[in-house]
C-alpha positions in Angstrom: 108.0 87.5 96.9 104.3 86.4 97.0 103.2 83.0 95.9 99.9 81.2 95.5 98.9 77.6 95.3 96.9 75.7 92.6 95.7 72.1 92.7 94.5 70.2 89.7 91.3 69.1 91.3 90.0 72.7 91.6 92.2 74.5 89.1 91.0 78.1 88.3 92.9 79.7 85.4 91.3 83.1 85.9 92.4 83.2 89.5 96.0 82.5 88.4 95.9 85.3 85.9 94.4 87.8 88.3 97.0 86.9 91.0 99.8 87.4 88.5 98.4 90.9 87.7 98.4 91.7 91.4 102.0 90.7 91.8 102.2 87.0 92.6 105.4 85.5 91.1 105.2 81.7 91.8 102.7 78.9 92.1 103.0 76.0 94.4 101.3 72.7 93.5 101.6 69.1 94.7 102.3 66.2 92.5 102.3 63.5 95.2 99.5 64.0 97.7 97.2 61.0 97.8 94.1 63.1 97.2 95.2 64.2 93.7 94.7 61.5 91.0 97.2 62.5 88.3 96.5 59.5 86.0 93.7 61.4 84.2 94.9 64.9 84.8 97.5 65.3 82.0 95.4 68.0 80.3 95.0 70.0 83.6 98.7 69.8 84.3 99.5 71.0 80.8 97.0 73.9 81.3 98.6 74.8 84.6 102.0 74.9 83.1 100.8 76.9 80.0 99.0 79.4 82.2 102.1 79.9 84.5 104.4 80.4 81.5 102.1 82.9 79.9 101.7 84.9 83.1 105.3 85.0 84.3 104.6 82.6 87.1 107.2 80.1 88.3 105.5 76.7 88.8 107.0 75.0 91.9 105.6 71.4 92.2 106.1 69.5 95.4 107.5 66.1 94.5 108.5 62.8 96.2 109.3 59.4 94.8 105.5 58.8 94.6 105.3 61.6 91.9 107.0 59.4 89.3 104.5 56.7 89.8 101.6 59.1 89.6 102.9 60.6 86.4 103.8 57.3 84.8 107.5 58.1 84.7 109.7 55.1 85.1 112.9 54.7 87.0 112.6 58.1 88.7 113.6 59.7 85.4 114.3 63.4 86.0 114.7 63.9 82.3 111.1 62.7 81.8 110.0 65.2 84.5 111.9 68.0 82.7 110.2 67.2 79.4 106.9 68.0 81.0 108.0 71.7 81.1 108.7 71.8 84.8 111.7 74.0 85.6 111.6 74.2 89.4 111.1 71.5 92.1 110.1 71.6 95.8 111.7 68.4 97.1 109.7 66.7 99.8 110.9 63.4 101.3 113.2 61.0 99.5 115.9 63.5 98.3 118.6 63.4 100.9 121.6 62.6 98.6 123.7 65.7 98.3 125.3 64.6 95.0 121.8 64.1 93.6 121.0 67.7 94.6 124.2 68.9 92.7 122.9 67.1 89.6 119.4 68.4 89.9 120.7 72.0 90.2 121.8 71.7 86.6 118.3 71.4 85.3 116.0 72.8 88.0 115.6 75.6 90.5 115.4 73.8 93.8 113.3 74.5 96.8 114.3 72.2 99.8 112.0 71.1 102.5 113.0 73.4 105.4 111.7 70.9 108.0 114.6 68.5 107.2 117.3 71.1 106.9 119.7 72.0 109.8 123.2 73.4 110.0 124.8 70.0 109.5 122.8 69.5 106.3 123.8 73.0 105.1 127.5 72.4 105.8 127.6 68.9 104.3 125.7 70.0 101.2 128.1 72.8 100.6 131.0 70.4 101.0 129.4 68.1 98.4 129.1 71.0 95.9 125.6 72.2 96.3 125.4 75.9 95.4 123.3 77.4 98.2 123.0 80.7 96.3 120.7 78.9 93.9 118.6 77.1 96.6 115.5 78.3 98.5 113.9 76.7 101.5 110.2 76.0 101.7 108.4 75.0 104.9 105.6 72.5 105.0 102.0 73.4 105.5 99.7 71.4 107.8 96.2 70.4 106.7 95.1 68.8 110.0 94.2 71.0 112.9 96.6 71.2 115.8 99.6 69.9 113.8 101.1 73.2 112.6 104.4 74.5 113.9 105.1 76.7 116.9 106.4 80.2 116.1 109.4 80.3 118.5 111.5 77.3 117.2 110.3 78.0 113.7 111.7 81.5 113.9 114.9 80.3 115.4 115.5 77.9 112.6 114.9 80.6 110.0 117.4 82.9 111.6 120.0 80.2 110.9 118.8 79.8 107.3 118.8 83.5 106.5 122.3 83.8 108.1 123.4 81.4 105.3 121.9 83.8 102.8 119.0 81.5 102.0 115.5 82.7 101.1 112.8 81.0 103.1 109.1 80.7 102.4 106.2 79.6 104.5 102.5 79.2 104.0 99.4 81.1 105.3 95.8 79.9 104.9 93.5 81.2 102.2 90.2 83.0 102.8 88.3 82.2 99.6 88.6 78.4 98.9 90.1 76.0 101.4 91.8 72.9 100.0 90.3 69.4 100.0 90.0 67.0 101.7 89.9 68.5 105.2 89.1 72.2 104.4 90.8 73.3 107.7 93.3 75.7 106.1 96.9 75.2 105.1 99.1 77.2 107.4 102.7 76.5 108.4 102.1 78.0 111.9 99.3 76.5 113.9 98.2 79.8 115.5 97.5 81.1 112.0 94.8 78.6 111.3 91.6 80.5 111.0 93.4 83.9 111.0 93.2 86.4 108.2 95.9 85.6 105.7 97.2 89.1 105.7 97.6 89.1 109.5 99.4 85.7 109.3 101.6 87.0 106.5 102.7 90.1 108.5 103.4 88.0 111.5 105.7 85.7 109.5 107.5 88.6 108.0 108.0 90.5 111.3 108.5 87.6 113.6 109.3 84.5 111.6 112.3 85.6 109.6 110.5 84.7 106.4 111.3 86.2 103.0 108.5 84.7 100.8 104.8 84.2 101.6 102.7 81.5 99.9 98.9 81.1 100.1 98.6 77.4 100.9 94.9 76.9 100.2 93.3 76.8 96.7 92.4 80.5 96.7 92.6 83.7 98.6 90.5 86.8 98.0 92.1 89.2 95.5 91.9 92.0 98.1 94.0 89.8 100.4 96.6 89.2 97.7 96.8 93.0 97.1 97.2 93.7 100.9 100.0 91.2 101.2 101.8 92.3 98.0 101.5 96.0 99.0 103.0 95.3 102.4 105.9 93.2 101.0 106.7 95.7 98.2 106.1 99.1 99.8 105.5 98.5 103.5 101.9 99.6 103.2 99.8 98.3 106.0 96.2 98.1 104.7 93.7 98.3 107.5 90.0 97.5 106.9 88.2 100.1 109.0 84.9 101.8 109.6 85.1 105.6 109.6 82.4 108.1 110.6 80.8 109.9 107.7 82.8 113.1 108.2 86.1 111.2 108.2 85.6 109.1 105.1 88.1 111.3 103.2 90.8 109.3 104.8 89.9 106.1 102.9 92.4 104.9 100.3 95.0 107.5 101.2 98.5 106.3 102.1 99.3 107.9 105.5 102.7 108.2 107.2 103.3 107.2 110.8 105.2 109.5 113.1 108.8 108.3 113.7 108.5 108.6 117.5 106.4 105.6 118.3 104.6 105.7 121.7 103.6 102.6 123.5 99.9 103.1 123.7 98.9 104.5 120.4 100.1 104.8 116.8 100.2 108.5 115.8 99.6 109.3 112.2 101.6 112.2 110.6 98.5 113.8 109.2 98.1 117.6 109.3 96.7 118.9 112.6 93.5 121.0 112.3 92.6 123.7 115.0 89.2 123.9 116.6 88.0 120.3 115.9 84.5 120.2 117.6 84.1 117.9 120.6 82.5 114.7 119.3 81.9 111.3 120.8 84.4 110.9 123.6 84.4 107.3 124.8 86.5 104.9 126.8 89.1 104.0 124.2 89.4 100.4 123.2 92.2 98.6 121.4 91.6 99.1 117.6 89.7 102.4 117.9 90.6 105.2 115.6 90.5 108.6 117.4 91.1 112.3 116.6 92.1 115.0 119.1 89.5 117.7 119.5 89.9 121.4 120.3 90.4 120.6 124.0 93.7 119.1 122.9 94.9 122.6 122.0 97.8 122.3 119.5 97.2 118.6 119.1 93.7 119.2 117.7 93.2 117.1 114.5 95.8 114.5 115.3 94.7 111.0 114.4 95.7 108.1 116.6 95.2 104.3 116.5 94.7 102.7 119.9 97.2 99.9 120.6 95.7 99.2 124.0 92.6 99.6 126.0 92.9 103.2 127.4 90.7 105.3 129.7 88.3 108.0 128.6 89.8 111.3 127.5 87.8 114.5 127.0 90.3 115.6 124.4 89.8 112.6 122.2 87.0 112.0 119.7 86.0 108.5 118.5 86.1 108.5 114.6 86.2 104.8 113.7 87.5 101.4 114.4 89.7 98.7 112.8 87.9 95.4 111.9 88.4 93.1 114.9 90.0 90.4 112.6 92.8 92.9 111.7 93.5 94.5 115.1 96.6 92.4 115.7 98.3 94.3 112.9 98.7 97.2 115.3 101.4 95.3 117.1 103.6 95.3 113.9 103.4 98.9 112.9 106.8 100.5 113.1 108.3 103.9 112.2 108.7 102.9 108.5 105.1 101.5 108.1 102.6 103.4 105.9 98.9 103.1 106.7 96.1 102.7 104.3 92.5 102.7 105.5 90.0 100.8 103.3 86.3 100.3 103.9 85.5 97.0 105.6 82.8 96.2 103.0 85.4 96.5 100.2 87.6 93.8 101.7 84.6 91.6 102.4 83.3 91.8 98.8 86.4 91.2 96.8 
């Protein structure tokens, strides 16, 4: 499932509506970070709730004991929080009483902070009566550079969580509007900071044992949301590419990958065409898109994507290249992946 984030300081209702049309299903917000002043934001919170309800978006606010002070709710009154219209909670720090979790489950859909969950926590919560089938785990994001998580231990933890049947979500940075006050991106994994959100999302899904992806920053491009949603729903890998004029017919088509995956290239299952003229035959670089020419005999017309730097081949024409920021996607194409080429300028403009 795809999620986005919205913060009261830079709330954009139209962005939420368009994201919902694309396929986003939940919205993360924070009701306890120091940078958000909630004392004079009651109207914005009401607007956020109303917009989510009207567009079938589940609002998941991140809360801590500080939240109640910010909202003017006394004695940590969960009934008061429920009256605001909030039906789901992402519990940050200050909620480590299993019996309180059991009580909260009666009124709220719970998202627990994955950073504080381990196998002992899971076993003891079940023993206390927590229904894990109604719980999801949500990792933190990390606003400050160099503080994000490493992939290997992160992935190992998630393997444990998913073995318990839990859904797990993590954050990728946005590429349209970074969040205040540092504007350094809001990834869960440090190596994803500064990366294309789609590349980071595929990495999480393929290597991180994640089920749900959330844009951590205030906004992502609509084209980015479409790419992530299409991959999560239909395994369509959208590749922003440049194609030579005579090959532009391949734009926007959904292309199958051959089931027998070689190490050096991705072979597309497009129809072969005899007697393809010899064109630009270059030293092949990772990310190049090539087509076999007539010297390739029965392979003439076959389209390949270069996974690695490869030597010159007289049988191979250069017909285009993948945008450098998206080349890493080649590493995660498998036999069930579908490929969709889109013009680079389309992705940059949306």
